[in-house]
Biopython code that builds the backbone (N, CA, C, O; Angstrom):
import numpy as np
from Bio.PDB.StructureBuilder import StructureBuilder

atoms = [
    (1, "MET", "N", (1.133, -1.006, -0.159)),
    (1, "MET", "CA", (0.225, 0.000, 0.020)),
    (1, "MET", "C", (1.216, 1.325, 0.012)),
    (1, "MET", "O", (1.171, 2.289, -0.753)),
    (2, "VAL", "N", (1.885, 1.137, 0.816)),
    (2, "VAL", "CA", (2.933, 2.252, 0.673)),
    (2, "VAL", "C", (3.328, 2.510, -0.799)),
    (2, "VAL", "O", (3.427, 3.692, -1.128)),
    (3, "GLY", "N", (3.535, 1.685, -1.604)),
    (3, "GLY", "CA", (4.033, 2.508, -3.217)),
    (3, "GLY", "C", (2.675, 2.953, -3.835)),
    (3, "GLY", "O", (2.885, 3.677, -4.808)),
    (4, "HIS", "N", (1.566, 2.789, -3.629)),
    (4, "HIS", "CA", (0.364, 3.215, -4.380)),
    (4, "HIS", "C", (0.905, 4.195, -4.721)),
    (4, "HIS", "O", (1.872, 4.460, -4.006)),
    (5, "PRO", "N", (0.670, 5.088, -5.748)),
    (5, "PRO", "CA", (0.194, 6.913, -6.123)),
    (5, "PRO", "C", (-0.328, 7.154, -5.681)),
    (5, "PRO", "O", (-0.320, 8.380, -5.790)),
    (6, "LEU", "N", (-1.217, 6.794, -4.865)),
    (6, "LEU", "CA", (-2.274, 8.169, -4.251)),
    (6, "LEU", "C", (-1.875, 8.469, -2.544)),
    (6, "LEU", "O", (-1.799, 9.516, -1.902)),
    (7, "PHE", "N", (-1.688, 7.161, -2.207)),
    (7, "PHE", "CA", (-0.714, 7.146, -1.116)),
    (7, "PHE", "C", (0.568, 8.096, -1.111)),
    (7, "PHE", "O", (0.710, 8.996, -0.284)),
    (8, "MET", "N", (1.417, 7.825, -2.042)),
    (8, "MET", "CA", (2.328, 9.253, -2.373)),
    (8, "MET", "C", (1.683, 10.658, -2.026)),
    (8, "MET", "O", (2.132, 11.515, -1.264)),
    (9, "ILE", "N", (0.497, 10.683, -2.788)),
    (9, "ILE", "CA", (0.296, 12.119, -3.521)),
    (9, "ILE", "C", (-0.259, 12.703, -2.139)),
    (9, "ILE", "O", (0.005, 13.856, -1.797)),
    (10, "GLY", "N", (-1.186, 11.685, -1.222)),
    (10, "GLY", "CA", (-2.012, 11.988, -0.588)),
    (10, "GLY", "C", (-1.092, 12.826, 0.996)),
    (10, "GLY", "O", (-1.500, 13.688, 1.774)),
    (11, "SER", "N", (0.295, 12.042, 0.927)),
    (11, "SER", "CA", (1.431, 11.936, 1.975)),
    (11, "SER", "C", (2.024, 13.217, 1.822)),
    (11, "SER", "O", (2.221, 13.973, 2.773)),
    (12, "GLY", "N", (2.373, 13.532, 0.387)),
    (12, "GLY", "CA", (3.085, 14.879, 0.003)),
    (12, "GLY", "C", (2.225, 16.140, 0.023)),
    (12, "GLY", "O", (2.882, 17.172, -0.112)),
    (13, "VAL", "N", (0.408, 16.353, 0.212)),
    (13, "VAL", "CA", (-0.495, 16.891, 0.098)),
    (13, "VAL", "C", (-0.371, 17.654, 1.775)),
    (13, "VAL", "O", (-0.158, 18.783, 2.215)),
    (14, "THR", "N", (-0.612, 16.459, 2.269)),
    (14, "THR", "CA", (-0.491, 16.473, 3.520)),
    (14, "THR", "C", (0.871, 16.990, 4.623)),
    (14, "THR", "O", (0.908, 17.431, 5.772)),
    (15, "VAL", "N", (1.781, 16.701, 3.697)),
    (15, "VAL", "CA", (3.043, 17.973, 4.974)),
    (15, "VAL", "C", (3.391, 19.194, 4.123)),
    (15, "VAL", "O", (4.159, 20.068, 4.526)),
    (16, "ALA", "N", (2.643, 19.220, 2.630)),
    (16, "ALA", "CA", (2.610, 20.844, 2.361)),
    (16, "ALA", "C", (1.610, 21.319, 3.160)),
    (16, "ALA", "O", (1.779, 22.456, 3.601)),
    (17, "ALA", "N", (0.757, 20.822, 3.415)),
    (17, "ALA", "CA", (-0.305, 21.209, 4.513)),
    (17, "ALA", "C", (0.113, 21.521, 5.683)),
    (17, "ALA", "O", (-0.343, 22.378, 6.441)),
    (18, "LEU", "N", (1.018, 20.795, 5.839)),
    (18, "LEU", "CA", (1.123, 21.278, 7.516)),
    (18, "LEU", "C", (2.479, 22.361, 7.515)),
    (18, "LEU", "O", (2.740, 23.208, 8.370)),
    (19, "LEU", "N", (3.065, 22.110, 6.553)),
    (19, "LEU", "CA", (4.286, 23.200, 6.453)),
    (19, "LEU", "C", (3.857, 24.106, 6.203)),
    (19, "LEU", "O", (4.521, 25.116, 6.434)),
    (20, "ALA", "N", (2.842, 24.209, 5.743)),
    (20, "ALA", "CA", (2.232, 25.879, 4.981)),
    (20, "ALA", "C", (1.293, 26.223, 6.232)),
    (20, "ALA", "O", (0.848, 27.353, 6.433)),
    (21, "ALA", "N", (1.141, 25.538, 6.735)),
    (21, "ALA", "CA", (0.531, 26.255, 8.513)),
    (21, "ALA", "C", (0.853, 26.534, 9.557)),
    (21, "ALA", "O", (0.254, 27.267, 10.343)),
    (22, "ASP", "N", (2.437, 25.659, 9.794)),
    (22, "ASP", "CA", (3.307, 26.044, 10.420)),
    (22, "ASP", "C", (4.000, 27.521, 10.235)),
    (22, "ASP", "O", (4.164, 28.361, 11.120)),
    (23, "ALA", "N", (4.510, 27.653, 8.281)),
    (23, "ALA", "CA", (4.431, 28.952, 7.646)),
    (23, "ALA", "C", (3.636, 29.724, 8.009)),
    (23, "ALA", "O", (4.189, 30.823, 7.963)),
    (24, "VAL", "N", (2.104, 29.883, 8.540)),
    (24, "VAL", "CA", (1.280, 30.903, 8.539)),
    (24, "VAL", "C", (1.589, 31.420, 9.658)),
    (24, "VAL", "O", (1.868, 32.601, 9.866)),
    (25, "SER", "N", (1.538, 30.345, 10.593)),
    (25, "SER", "CA", (1.926, 30.424, 12.635)),
    (25, "SER", "C", (2.911, 31.334, 12.838)),
    (25, "SER", "O", (2.801, 32.360, 13.509)),
    (26, "VAL", "N", (4.382, 30.762, 11.955)),
    (26, "VAL", "CA", (5.336, 32.503, 12.190)),
    (26, "VAL", "C", (5.178, 33.266, 11.632)),
    (26, "VAL", "O", (5.413, 34.292, 12.270)),
    (27, "ALA", "N", (4.849, 33.466, 10.597)),
    (27, "ALA", "CA", (4.502, 34.358, 9.734)),
    (27, "ALA", "C", (3.809, 35.569, 10.661)),
    (27, "ALA", "O", (4.343, 36.667, 10.817)),
    (28, "MET", "N", (2.447, 35.156, 11.286)),
    (28, "MET", "CA", (1.691, 35.804, 11.925)),
    (28, "MET", "C", (1.553, 35.960, 13.306)),
    (28, "MET", "O", (0.537, 36.195, 13.960)),
    (29, "GLY", "N", (3.346, 35.710, 13.859)),
    (29, "GLY", "CA", (3.980, 35.859, 14.926)),
    (29, "GLY", "C", (3.134, 34.835, 16.136)),
    (29, "GLY", "O", (3.177, 35.190, 17.314)),
    (30, "ALA", "N", (2.482, 33.733, 15.793)),
    (30, "ALA", "CA", (1.714, 32.989, 16.545)),
    (30, "ALA", "C", (2.807, 32.282, 17.190)),
    (30, "ALA", "O", (2.624, 32.198, 18.405)),
    (31, "ALA", "N", (3.944, 31.714, 16.757)),
    (31, "ALA", "CA", (4.481, 30.398, 16.543)),
    (31, "ALA", "C", (6.326, 31.180, 16.369)),
    (31, "ALA", "O", (6.773, 32.236, 15.920)),
    (32, "ARG", "N", (6.736, 30.316, 16.820)),
    (32, "ARG", "CA", (8.623, 30.368, 16.538)),
    (32, "ARG", "C", (8.943, 29.823, 15.951)),
    (32, "ARG", "O", (8.218, 28.874, 15.651)),
    (33, "TRP", "N", (10.186, 29.930, 15.335)),
    (33, "TRP", "CA", (11.041, 28.651, 14.357)),
    (33, "TRP", "C", (12.408, 28.451, 15.231)),
    (33, "TRP", "O", (13.142, 29.417, 15.441)),
    (34, "VAL", "N", (12.599, 27.627, 15.545)),
    (34, "VAL", "CA", (13.020, 26.756, 16.425)),
    (34, "VAL", "C", (13.912, 26.160, 15.581)),
    (34, "VAL", "O", (13.327, 25.275, 14.957)),
    (35, "PRO", "N", (15.019, 26.240, 15.290)),
    (35, "PRO", "CA", (16.019, 25.286, 14.106)),
    (35, "PRO", "C", (16.408, 24.453, 15.173)),
    (35, "PRO", "O", (16.692, 24.809, 16.316)),
    (36, "TRP", "N", (16.396, 23.047, 14.597)),
    (36, "TRP", "CA", (16.802, 21.946, 14.780)),
    (36, "TRP", "C", (17.946, 21.470, 15.007)),
    (36, "TRP", "O", (18.463, 20.961, 14.013)),
    (37, "GLU", "N", (18.878, 21.423, 16.467)),
    (37, "GLU", "CA", (20.093, 21.412, 17.419)),
    (37, "GLU", "C", (20.641, 19.962, 16.188)),
    (37, "GLU", "O", (19.889, 19.263, 15.508)),
    (38, "PRO", "N", (21.735, 19.922, 16.245)),
    (38, "PRO", "CA", (22.436, 18.480, 15.661)),
    (38, "PRO", "C", (22.310, 17.053, 17.046)),
    (38, "PRO", "O", (21.865, 15.950, 16.728)),
    (39, "GLU", "N", (22.530, 17.196, 17.735)),
    (39, "GLU", "CA", (22.722, 16.578, 19.002)),
    (39, "GLU", "C", (20.878, 16.011, 18.956)),
    (39, "GLU", "O", (20.599, 14.866, 19.312)),
    (40, "ASP", "N", (19.846, 16.939, 18.503)),
    (40, "ASP", "CA", (18.804, 15.830, 18.404)),
    (40, "ASP", "C", (18.265, 15.260, 17.030)),
    (40, "ASP", "O", (17.093, 14.934, 16.846)),
    (41, "LEU", "N", (19.220, 15.187, 16.144)),
    (41, "LEU", "CA", (18.729, 14.774, 15.370)),
    (41, "LEU", "C", (18.872, 12.832, 14.919)),
    (41, "LEU", "O", (18.407, 12.096, 14.048)),
    (42, "ILE", "N", (19.997, 12.656, 16.378)),
    (42, "ILE", "CA", (20.251, 11.457, 16.839)),
    (42, "ILE", "C", (19.134, 10.234, 16.222)),
    (42, "ILE", "O", (19.166, 9.205, 15.546)),
    (43, "TYR", "N", (17.833, 11.385, 17.180)),
    (43, "TYR", "CA", (16.845, 10.461, 17.667)),
    (43, "TYR", "C", (15.678, 9.850, 16.343)),
    (43, "TYR", "O", (14.969, 8.845, 16.299)),
    (44, "LEU", "N", (15.941, 11.198, 15.187)),
    (44, "LEU", "CA", (15.235, 11.147, 13.940)),
    (44, "LEU", "C", (14.697, 9.740, 13.560)),
    (44, "LEU", "O", (13.521, 9.386, 13.468)),
    (45, "PRO", "N", (16.011, 8.905, 13.328)),
    (45, "PRO", "CA", (16.051, 7.800, 12.675)),
    (45, "PRO", "C", (14.953, 6.499, 13.436)),
    (45, "PRO", "O", (14.125, 5.694, 13.011)),
    (46, "ARG", "N", (15.506, 6.858, 14.715)),
    (46, "ARG", "CA", (14.234, 5.892, 15.835)),
    (46, "ARG", "C", (13.233, 6.166, 15.312)),
    (46, "ARG", "O", (12.717, 5.466, 14.440)),
    (47, "VAL", "N", (12.557, 7.717, 15.937)),
    (47, "VAL", "CA", (11.446, 7.824, 15.395)),
    (47, "VAL", "C", (10.642, 7.155, 14.654)),
    (47, "VAL", "O", (9.657, 6.522, 15.033)),
    (48, "ILE", "N", (11.182, 7.320, 13.210)),
    (48, "ILE", "CA", (10.774, 7.171, 12.148)),
    (48, "ILE", "C", (10.784, 5.726, 12.028)),
    (48, "ILE", "O", (9.751, 5.388, 11.450)),
    (49, "ALA", "N", (11.307, 5.003, 12.242)),
    (49, "ALA", "CA", (11.171, 3.248, 13.008)),
    (49, "ALA", "C", (10.146, 3.180, 13.425)),
    (49, "ALA", "O", (9.223, 2.473, 13.022)),
    (50, "ILE", "N", (10.169, 4.151, 14.585)),
    (50, "ILE", "CA", (8.655, 3.110, 15.534)),
    (50, "ILE", "C", (7.541, 3.987, 14.757)),
    (50, "ILE", "O", (6.402, 3.555, 14.930)),
    (51, "ILE", "N", (7.625, 4.947, 14.069)),
    (51, "ILE", "CA", (6.280, 5.005, 13.711)),
    (51, "ILE", "C", (5.499, 4.342, 12.387)),
    (51, "ILE", "O", (4.304, 4.225, 12.114)),
    (52, "ILE", "N", (7.035, 3.867, 11.518)),
    (52, "ILE", "CA", (7.131, 2.561, 10.543)),
    (52, "ILE", "C", (6.489, 0.971, 10.954)),
    (52, "ILE", "O", (5.843, 0.173, 10.274)),
    (53, "ILE", "N", (7.027, 0.908, 12.518)),
    (53, "ILE", "CA", (6.906, -0.097, 12.717)),
    (53, "ILE", "C", (5.281, 0.071, 13.359)),
    (53, "ILE", "O", (4.796, -1.060, 13.386)),
    (54, "ALA", "N", (4.587, 0.789, 13.722)),
    (54, "ALA", "CA", (3.109, 0.854, 14.361)),
    (54, "ALA", "C", (2.273, 0.712, 13.460)),
    (54, "ALA", "O", (1.202, 0.107, 13.506)),
    (55, "GLN", "N", (3.005, 1.577, 12.152)),
    (55, "GLN", "CA", (1.680, 1.232, 11.455)),
    (55, "GLN", "C", (1.944, -0.029, 10.599)),
    (55, "GLN", "O", (0.964, -0.374, 9.939)),
    (56, "VAL", "N", (3.123, -0.843, 10.454)),
    (56, "VAL", "CA", (2.730, -2.318, 10.154)),
    (56, "VAL", "C", (2.445, -3.353, 10.954)),
    (56, "VAL", "O", (2.114, -4.447, 10.496)),
    (57, "PHE", "N", (2.556, -3.084, 12.325)),
    (57, "PHE", "CA", (1.821, -3.644, 13.298)),
    (57, "PHE", "C", (0.538, -3.286, 13.705)),
    (57, "PHE", "O", (0.534, -2.856, 14.859)),
    (58, "GLN", "N", (-0.331, -3.307, 13.274)),
    (58, "GLN", "CA", (-1.769, -1.908, 13.729)),
    (58, "GLN", "C", (-2.810, -3.320, 14.631)),
    (58, "GLN", "O", (-3.017, -4.445, 14.176)),
    (59, "LYS", "N", (-3.248, -2.820, 15.834)),
    (59, "LYS", "CA", (-4.409, -3.455, 16.529)),
    (59, "LYS", "C", (-5.549, -2.987, 15.381)),
    (59, "LYS", "O", (-5.684, -1.853, 14.923)),
    (60, "ASN", "N", (-6.377, -4.261, 15.030)),
    (60, "ASN", "CA", (-7.640, -4.229, 14.670)),
    (60, "ASN", "C", (-8.329, -3.836, 15.245)),
    (60, "ASN", "O", (-9.504, -3.822, 14.878)),
]
sb = StructureBuilder()
sb.init_structure("model")
sb.init_model(0)
sb.init_chain("A")
sb.init_seg("    ")
for serial, (resi, resn, name, xyz) in enumerate(atoms, 1):
    if name == "N":
        sb.init_residue(resn, " ", resi, " ")
    sb.init_atom(name, np.array(xyz, "f"), 0.0, 1.0, " ", f" {name:<3s}", serial, name[0])
structure = sb.get_structure()
């Protein structure tokens, strides 16, 4: 299902909508842009793996 074109389009549209909402929040002053710290990036692969594993082994 992950390789399905509609899944990829939907994921891209979702990410674009989230980024646009964040950009509007920052532009209006409701939020503040906080850059990533290099030491925080060490957790990114683990978080991605946990999300993927949680999606693969869903409870019905």
